[in-house]
C-alpha positions as CSV (number, residue, x, y, z in Angstrom):
1,X,26.4,36.2,-18.6
2,X,25.8,32.8,-17.1
3,X,26.9,29.8,-19.1
4,X,23.7,28.2,-20.5
5,X,23.1,24.5,-19.9
6,X,20.7,21.8,-21.2
7,X,19.5,19.0,-18.9
8,X,18.6,15.4,-20.2
9,X,16.3,14.2,-17.3
10,X,15.9,10.4,-17.1
11,X,12.8,8.8,-15.4
12,X,13.3,6.2,-12.9
13,X,12.3,2.8,-14.4
14,X,14.7,0.1,-12.9
15,X,16.1,-2.8,-15.2
16,X,13.7,-5.6,-14.4
17,X,16.1,-8.3,-15.7
18,X,18.6,-7.2,-12.9
19,X,22.1,-9.0,-13.7
20,X,20.5,-11.1,-16.3
21,X,22.1,-9.6,-19.3
22,X,21.8,-12.4,-21.7
23,X,17.9,-12.3,-20.9
24,X,17.5,-8.7,-21.4
25,X,19.6,-8.9,-24.7
26,X,17.2,-11.8,-26.0
27,X,13.9,-9.5,-25.2
28,X,15.7,-6.4,-26.9
29,X,16.4,-8.7,-30.1
30,X,12.7,-9.8,-30.3
31,X,10.8,-9.0,-33.7
32,X,7.5,-8.6,-31.7
33,X,6.9,-5.0,-31.2
34,X,6.4,-4.2,-27.6
35,X,8.1,-7.4,-26.3
36,X,10.9,-5.2,-24.8
37,X,10.1,-1.9,-23.0
38,X,13.0,0.4,-22.4
39,X,14.2,1.0,-18.7
40,X,16.3,3.9,-17.1
41,X,19.4,2.1,-18.5
42,X,18.1,2.3,-22.0
43,X,17.0,5.9,-21.6
44,X,20.5,6.8,-20.5
45,X,21.8,5.1,-23.7
46,X,19.6,7.0,-26.0
47,X,20.5,10.3,-24.1
48,X,24.5,9.4,-24.5
49,X,24.3,8.5,-28.0
50,X,22.5,11.8,-29.2
51,X,25.1,14.2,-31.0
52,X,22.9,17.2,-30.8
53,X,22.3,16.7,-26.7
54,X,26.0,16.4,-26.2
55,X,27.2,18.0,-23.3
56,X,23.7,18.0,-21.8
57,X,23.8,17.4,-17.8
58,X,22.4,13.9,-17.4
59,X,20.3,13.2,-14.2
60,X,17.9,10.7,-13.2
61,X,14.6,11.3,-11.1
62,X,12.0,9.5,-9.4
63,X,9.7,12.3,-8.3
64,X,8.8,16.1,-9.0
65,X,11.1,17.1,-5.9
66,X,14.1,15.6,-7.8
67,X,13.1,17.1,-10.8
68,X,13.0,20.5,-9.5
69,X,16.2,20.0,-7.6
70,X,17.9,19.5,-11.0
71,X,16.8,22.7,-12.1
72,X,18.1,24.6,-8.9
73,X,21.3,22.7,-8.6
74,X,24.0,21.6,-10.7
75,X,24.3,18.1,-11.8
76,X,27.6,17.7,-13.7
77,X,30.8,16.8,-11.7
78,X,32.3,20.5,-12.0
79,X,29.1,22.0,-10.4
80,X,27.5,19.3,-8.7
81,X,24.9,20.5,-6.0
82,X,25.9,24.2,-6.7
83,X,23.2,26.5,-7.1
84,X,22.5,27.5,-10.6
85,X,22.6,31.2,-11.7
86,X,19.2,32.4,-12.7
87,X,18.4,32.3,-16.5
88,X,21.0,29.5,-16.9
89,X,18.7,26.4,-18.1
90,X,17.9,26.8,-21.8
91,X,16.3,23.4,-22.4
92,X,15.1,20.2,-20.5
93,X,14.5,16.9,-22.3
94,X,12.3,14.5,-20.1
95,X,12.9,11.1,-21.5
96,X,10.3,8.7,-19.9
97,X,7.3,6.6,-20.5
98,X,3.9,8.4,-21.0
99,X,0.3,8.1,-22.0
100,X,-2.6,10.4,-22.8
101,X,-3.2,10.5,-18.9
102,X,0.3,11.8,-18.2
103,X,4.1,11.7,-18.1
104,X,5.7,9.5,-15.4
105,X,8.7,10.2,-13.4
106,X,9.0,6.8,-11.9
107,X,7.4,3.2,-12.7
108,X,8.0,-0.3,-12.9
109,X,8.5,-2.6,-16.1
110,X,7.1,-6.2,-16.0
111,X,8.9,-8.4,-18.8
112,X,6.8,-10.5,-21.3
113,X,5.9,-13.8,-19.9
114,X,6.0,-15.4,-23.2
115,X,8.3,-15.4,-26.4
116,X,5.5,-13.4,-28.3
117,X,4.0,-11.6,-25.2
118,X,4.3,-7.9,-24.5
119,X,6.2,-6.1,-21.6
120,X,3.9,-4.0,-19.2
121,X,4.9,-0.5,-18.2
122,X,3.2,0.4,-14.9
123,X,3.1,4.2,-13.6
124,X,3.2,4.9,-9.9
125,X,-0.1,6.5,-10.0
126,X,-1.0,6.0,-6.3
127,X,2.1,8.4,-5.5
128,X,1.0,12.0,-6.6
129,X,4.6,13.4,-7.2
130,X,5.8,10.4,-9.4
131,X,3.5,11.0,-12.2
132,X,2.5,14.5,-13.9
133,X,-1.3,14.0,-14.8
134,X,-4.2,16.2,-14.9
135,X,-5.4,15.0,-11.5
136,X,-2.1,16.1,-10.0
137,X,-2.0,19.5,-11.9
138,X,-5.9,20.2,-11.2
139,X,-5.5,19.9,-7.7
140,X,-2.1,21.6,-7.0
141,X,-0.8,25.1,-7.7
142,X,2.8,25.9,-7.0
143,X,2.1,26.7,-3.6
144,X,0.0,23.5,-3.0
145,X,3.0,21.4,-4.5
146,X,5.5,23.0,-2.2
147,X,3.5,22.3,0.7
148,X,3.1,18.7,-0.5
149,X,6.9,18.2,-0.8
150,X,7.8,20.0,2.4
151,X,5.2,17.8,4.3
152,X,6.6,14.5,2.8
153,X,10.2,15.7,3.6
154,X,9.4,16.2,7.2
155,X,7.5,12.9,7.5
156,X,10.5,11.1,6.4
157,X,12.9,12.9,8.7
158,X,11.1,15.0,11.2
159,X,14.3,16.5,12.3
160,X,14.8,18.2,8.7
161,X,12.9,21.2,8.0
162,X,13.7,23.2,4.9
163,X,12.1,25.3,2.6
164,X,12.2,22.8,-0.6
165,X,14.4,20.4,-2.1
166,X,18.3,20.0,-1.6
167,X,20.5,22.2,0.4
168,X,24.1,23.2,0.0
169,X,25.4,24.2,3.5
170,X,22.2,25.9,4.8
171,X,21.3,27.2,1.2
172,X,17.5,26.7,0.8
173,X,15.3,27.0,-2.2
174,X,11.6,27.2,-3.1
175,X,10.0,26.5,-6.3
176,X,10.1,29.8,-7.7
177,X,14.0,29.7,-7.1
178,X,13.9,26.7,-9.4
179,X,11.8,28.1,-12.2
180,X,13.7,31.4,-12.2
181,X,16.6,29.1,-13.6
182,X,14.9,28.9,-17.0
183,X,16.1,31.4,-19.7
184,X,13.5,33.6,-21.3
185,X,12.9,30.9,-24.3
186,X,13.5,27.8,-22.2
187,X,11.4,24.8,-23.0
188,X,10.8,21.3,-21.6
189,X,10.5,18.6,-24.4
190,X,8.8,15.3,-23.0
191,X,10.1,12.1,-25.2
192,X,7.2,9.9,-23.8
193,X,4.5,8.4,-25.8
194,X,1.2,10.2,-26.5
195,X,2.0,13.0,-23.7
196,X,0.7,15.7,-26.3
197,X,-2.5,14.2,-27.1
198,X,-5.8,15.9,-25.6
199,X,-8.1,13.7,-23.4
200,X,-11.4,13.5,-24.8
201,X,-13.2,14.3,-21.7
202,X,-11.3,17.5,-20.8
203,X,-10.1,18.6,-24.3
204,X,-6.7,19.7,-23.0
205,X,-3.2,18.1,-23.0
206,X,-1.3,17.4,-19.8
207,X,1.6,19.5,-21.4
208,X,-0.7,22.5,-21.3
209,X,-1.0,22.1,-17.7
210,X,2.8,21.7,-17.4
211,X,3.4,24.9,-19.6
212,X,1.0,27.1,-17.3
213,X,2.5,25.5,-14.0
214,X,6.2,25.8,-15.1
215,X,5.5,29.1,-16.9
216,X,7.5,28.0,-20.0
217,X,6.9,26.3,-23.4
218,X,6.4,22.5,-23.2
219,X,6.4,20.2,-26.0
220,X,5.9,16.4,-26.8
221,X,4.5,14.0,-29.1
222,X,0.7,12.7,-30.0
223,X,1.7,9.1,-30.8
224,X,3.9,6.4,-29.8
225,X,7.7,6.5,-29.5
226,X,9.1,3.0,-30.6
227,X,12.2,2.0,-29.4
228,X,14.3,-0.5,-31.6
229,X,17.5,-2.3,-30.3
230,X,20.1,-2.5,-33.4
231,X,23.0,-5.0,-32.7
232,X,26.0,-3.1,-32.6
233,X,24.6,0.2,-33.5
234,X,22.4,1.3,-30.5
235,X,18.7,2.2,-29.9
236,X,16.9,3.7,-32.7
237,X,13.6,5.7,-32.2
238,X,10.6,6.5,-34.4
239,X,7.2,7.5,-34.1
240,X,4.4,5.1,-34.7
241,X,0.6,5.7,-35.4
242,X,-1.6,2.7,-34.6
243,X,-3.3,3.1,-38.1
244,X,-1.0,4.9,-40.3
245,X,2.3,3.2,-39.4
246,X,5.5,5.0,-38.9
247,X,6.0,8.9,-39.2
248,X,9.3,10.0,-40.8
249,X,12.7,7.9,-40.4
250,X,14.1,6.2,-37.5
251,X,16.8,7.9,-35.7
252,X,19.7,7.3,-33.4
253,X,19.4,11.0,-32.2
254,X,16.2,11.3,-30.1
255,X,16.1,15.1,-30.6
256,X,15.7,14.5,-34.5
257,X,12.1,13.4,-33.4
258,X,11.3,17.1,-32.9
259,X,11.3,17.6,-36.8
260,X,8.3,15.1,-37.3
261,X,6.0,18.1,-37.5
262,X,2.6,16.3,-37.9
263,X,3.0,14.6,-34.3
264,X,5.0,17.1,-32.6
265,X,2.9,19.7,-30.6
266,X,4.2,22.7,-28.5
267,X,2.2,24.6,-25.7
268,X,3.0,27.8,-24.4
269,X,1.8,29.1,-20.9
270,X,-1.4,30.9,-20.8
271,X,0.1,33.4,-18.2
272,X,3.6,34.1,-17.9
273,X,4.8,36.2,-15.0
């Protein structure tokens, strides 16, 4: 029997402060909610400080192709770039920024311009495989996505034609190979704001579309996930409702948020092959 693995997948939001550590530290200490927005470095710290996610393979992605590659190929030092056995991935935690419109795999952060101002988080909406949204899923089946990724690869490097994704000495994989790495009861949990909230115009959550596409359970949160820097302790997370305030307690282990049942939603695939 294959050893089961879990993945902590981090979206690519570069540190907007660069090497200016003091400026970022000052922003993180601000008492103004939203003055500081977490970047990839912060997401990695949140994943690393989790006791329940200890041992998970940590990988940063910036598009759907890299996301799928992390399913098909090992990410830890001992199995880096080696094909995973079938039914070996039991859980994927996607830590990112999100909204009711979708979950970002990449984007940018613009720091607050004043001491009381708010940071702006931008999604790469114009790049179709860098945000998982209803528009993307409504227009693409697995077959369409595979063609899109293959086309993008050949445009970037006309000499390279592969079935899909990373290769290891001639080994080629397609999307179905990637999805076969999930165990029977595997799930993806999106730690991104408002991802489980339904769009009023469509009465559907983006996570339901993800569940249907990936053919496994996908879960997330209807409300905002707030990150708070605690000097000397780390980054705590809490669920915030605009009207009702905080749901449950703050935690330094992001997986504890799953227990906030009034805002945590799970979506099962409508059809599973």
